[in-house]
C-alpha positions, 0 to 999 in steps of 0.5 A, a space after each residue: 554181716 552183723 558181728 554182735 548178736 545183740 544187734 540182730 532183730 531176731 535175737 531181740 525179738 526172741 528175747 522178748 518171746 522168752 520173757 513173755 513165756 516166763 510171764 505166761 508160765 508163772 501162772 501155770 499150775 504149780 504141779 506143772 513146774 517140773 513138767 510143761 512149765 520147765 519144758 516150755 521155758 527151756 525151749 524158749 530160752 534155747 531160741 536166743 541162746 542158739 542164735 547167740 552161739 551160732 553168731 559167735 562161731 564166726 562162719 556163716 555155715 555155723 551160724 546157719 546151723 545154729 539158726 536151724 537149731 533155734 528154728 527147731 526149738 521154736 517148733 518144739 515151743 509151738 507144740 508145747 503151747 498147743 498142748 497147753 491150750 488143750 489142757 483143762 488147767 491152762 486152756 483159758 489163759 491168754 496165749 495171744 502175745 506169745 503166739 504173735 511173738 513166736 510167729 514173728 520169730 519163726 518168720 525172721 529165722 526162716 528169712 535169715 536161714 534163706 538169706 544165708 543159704 545163698 552164701 553158705 
């Protein structure tokens, strides 16, 4: 198993997602800075953070538990993006990059959780 979380493709991809989320939310209305913008950014940051923390805990069972937390943060992020797509001030923005990255990260997390399921 890979010891360094920075070598994990899912961590790299979730970092790309987080950067894309920050770029997208930079153009959100200023009145959302303490609302939706903050919530979306926290959910995005939580994904690679929990991958790293889980990996560094040292056991497959702990890693798997933190991957589930990352997966749940992905669901939270997906919901917040759906809300954004329905709001008048943010519904015209281009969500294609973050949607694509989030879908890929969720699939990668699901696959990794499944692989660890056999061993933990």
